[in-house]
C-alpha positions in Angstrom: 0.0 -0.1 0.0 1.5 3.4 -0.9 1.8 5.7 2.5 -0.2 8.5 1.6 1.0 12.1 2.8 -0.8 15.1 3.7 1.3 18.5 3.7 0.0 21.6 5.0 2.1 23.6 2.2 -0.4 22.7 -0.4 -2.5 25.0 1.6 -0.4 28.2 1.3 -2.1 29.9 -1.7 -5.7 29.7 -0.7 -5.6 30.1 3.1 -2.8 33.1 3.0 -5.6 35.2 0.1 -8.6 33.3 2.8 -7.4 34.4 5.8 -6.0 37.7 5.3 -9.5 38.6 3.1 -11.6 38.0 6.5 -9.0 39.4 9.2 -9.5 42.8 6.8 -12.7 42.1 6.7 -13.5 41.8 9.9 -11.2 44.2 11.0 -11.7 47.2 8.9 -15.4 47.0 9.0 -15.3 47.3 12.6 -13.4 49.6 12.5 -15.3 52.1 10.4 -18.5 51.4 11.8 -16.9 51.9 15.6 -15.3 55.6 14.3 -18.5 56.8 12.6 -20.6 55.6 15.8 -18.3 56.9 17.9 -18.4 60.3 16.2 -22.5 60.2 16.9 -23.6 59.5 13.7 -27.3 57.9 12.9 -27.8 54.0 12.1 -28.1 55.3 8.7 -25.1 56.3 8.1 -23.6 53.8 10.1 -25.1 50.9 7.7 -24.1 53.2 5.0 -20.3 53.1 6.2 -20.3 49.9 6.6 -22.3 48.5 3.1 -19.8 51.1 1.5 -16.8 49.7 3.6 -17.7 46.1 2.4 -17.7 46.6 -1.1 -14.8 48.6 -2.0 -12.8 46.8 0.9 -13.8 43.4 -1.2 -13.4 45.0 -4.8 -10.1 46.3 -3.7 -8.7 43.0 -1.8 -9.9 41.5 -5.4 -7.5 43.3 -7.2 -4.8 44.4 -5.0 -4.7 40.0 -4.8 -4.9 39.8 -8.2 -2.2 42.3 -9.2 0.6 41.4 -6.5 0.1 37.5 -7.5 0.3 38.1 -11.0 3.8 39.6 -10.7 4.7 36.7 -8.9 3.3 34.7 -11.9 4.9 36.8 -14.6 8.4 36.3 -12.6 8.1 33.1 -12.6 7.0 32.7 -16.3 10.5 35.1 -17.3 12.5 32.6 -15.1 11.0 29.2 -16.8 11.8 31.4 -20.3 15.0 31.9 -19.4 15.7 28.1 -18.1 14.5 26.8 -21.1 16.9 28.8 -23.5 19.6 28.0 -21.7 18.3 23.9 -21.4 18.2 24.2 -25.3 21.4 25.8 -25.8 23.5 24.6 -23.1 22.3 21.5 -21.7 25.9 20.3 -20.4 26.1 23.3 -18.2 23.1 22.9 -17.2 23.5 19.4 -15.9 26.2 20.3 -14.3 24.4 23.6 -12.0 22.0 20.7 -11.4 24.6 18.2 -10.0 26.4 21.2 -7.9 22.9 21.9 -6.2 22.4 18.3 -5.3 26.0 17.9 -3.8 25.3 20.8 -1.9 22.5 19.3 -0.2 24.6 16.7 0.8 25.0 14.0 -1.9 28.3 12.4 -3.4 29.5 14.2 -6.8 29.2 11.0 -8.8 25.6 10.4 -7.4 24.5 13.8 -7.8 25.7 13.5 -12.0 23.9 10.4 -12.0 20.6 11.6 -10.2 20.8 15.3 -12.1 21.1 13.2 -15.5 18.2 10.7 -14.8 15.9 13.9 -13.8 16.9 15.5 -16.7 15.9 12.9 -18.6 12.5 12.8 -17.3 12.0 16.7 -17.5 14.7 18.8 -17.4 12.4 22.0 -17.3 10.7 20.9 -13.9 13.5 19.3 -12.6 15.6 22.9 -12.6 12.2 25.3 -11.8 12.1 23.1 -8.4 15.5 22.6 -7.3 17.2 25.6 -8.9 14.0 28.1 -8.7 12.1 26.6 -5.8 8.9 26.8 -8.7 6.9 23.6 -7.6 3.3 23.1 -8.4 1.6 23.4 -4.9 3.5 26.8 -4.4 3.1 28.4 -7.6 1.4 31.9 -8.0 -2.8 31.4 -9.1 -3.7 35.0 -9.2 -7.3 34.4 -9.7 -7.8 32.1 -7.1 -5.8 34.3 -4.7 -8.6 37.2 -5.7 -11.9 35.1 -6.0 -10.7 34.2 -2.1 -9.5 37.4 -0.7 -12.5 39.0 -2.1 -15.1 36.3 -0.9 -13.2 35.8 2.0 -13.8 39.7 3.0 -17.0 40.1 2.4 -18.0 37.5 4.5 -16.1 39.0 7.3 -17.1 42.3 7.0 -21.0 41.3 7.3 -20.5 39.9 10.6 -19.4 43.7 11.9 -22.4 45.5 9.9 -24.7 43.1 11.1 -24.3 43.4 14.4 -24.7 47.8 13.2 -27.3 47.1 12.0 -29.5 45.1 14.8 -27.6 46.3 18.0 -29.3 49.3 20.1 -27.6 52.4 19.7 -25.9 52.9 22.8 -24.1 49.9 22.6 -23.2 49.8 18.6 -19.8 50.2 19.5 -19.8 47.9 22.1 -21.2 45.0 20.7 -19.1 45.4 17.2 -16.1 45.8 18.9 -16.3 42.6 21.4 -18.1 40.6 18.5 -15.4 41.5 16.1 -13.0 40.6 18.6 -14.6 37.0 19.1 -14.5 36.5 15.5 -10.8 37.8 14.9 -9.8 35.6 17.8 -11.4 32.6 16.2 -10.2 33.1 13.2 -6.8 33.5 14.0 -7.0 30.6 15.9 -8.1 28.4 12.8 -6.0 29.6 10.2 -3.2 28.9 13.3 -4.5 25.4 13.5 -4.8 24.8 10.2 -1.3 26.0 9.1 -0.1 23.8 12.2 1.1 26.2 14.6 -0.5 27.4 18.0 -3.9 27.9 18.0 -3.8 30.2 21.1 -1.0 32.6 19.9 -2.4 32.8 16.4 -6.1 34.1 17.9 -4.3 35.9 20.5 -2.5 38.2 17.9 -5.0 38.7 15.8 -7.2 39.9 18.7 -4.7 42.0 19.7 -4.0 44.1 17.0 -7.4 44.1 16.4 -8.3 45.7 19.7 -6.0 48.1 19.0 -7.5 49.2 15.5 -10.9 49.6 16.8 -9.9 51.9 19.8 -7.7 54.3 17.6 -10.8 54.2 15.4 -13.3 55.1 18.0 -10.7 57.8 19.7 -10.8 59.4 16.1 -14.5 59.4 15.6 -15.2 60.7 19.2 -12.4 63.4 18.6 -13.3 64.9 15.4 -17.2 63.4 14.9 -20.1 65.7 15.1 -23.1 64.6 16.2 -26.2 65.2 13.3 -29.3 66.2 14.4 
């Protein structure tokens, strides 16, 4: 029977984008709602600010992730094109380069040359992409996947403080939005840490800590510079 293994590195691409999107959705929208509420604004303005933050944030996250990951993908394609040309024009030098990599990793020179020769006979470009450039199937850039994951999770995360802001009593909007958002941020951080193999307590604690600072800062600004509209 084959020994099946499941590695967490395969999740890095979508997990990073999803966690960033949900965390930013909760935190930025909660901070916006808390800041506007602290300024003494009426509920319809608080909700309007939250909805605007949700839509703008989701689209911004999608665009930012797509552009960022596309740049990574472009770099990977350029490096692969360079390797493809070098393999076509000077294959012996490329084989020696691959063998030297294996020697630095601990293989005997003779064995390293054999391994390099056999791997290049099987798929030369894949061998150089993996061992020289560090490009693997699991880690390769996927712009559309990252953009969709970030936008969707941002919208889901932003919906939480927005819903609390809609239904909470006016006098308690800031407190209830902050409390609910901190609980969700801590849970999200713990889940992401556990999924990635780290301590859920550390992951949840650091997200909640910085979230509390962000919401406190916007509440102070809203209280200092806001005006009550009758």
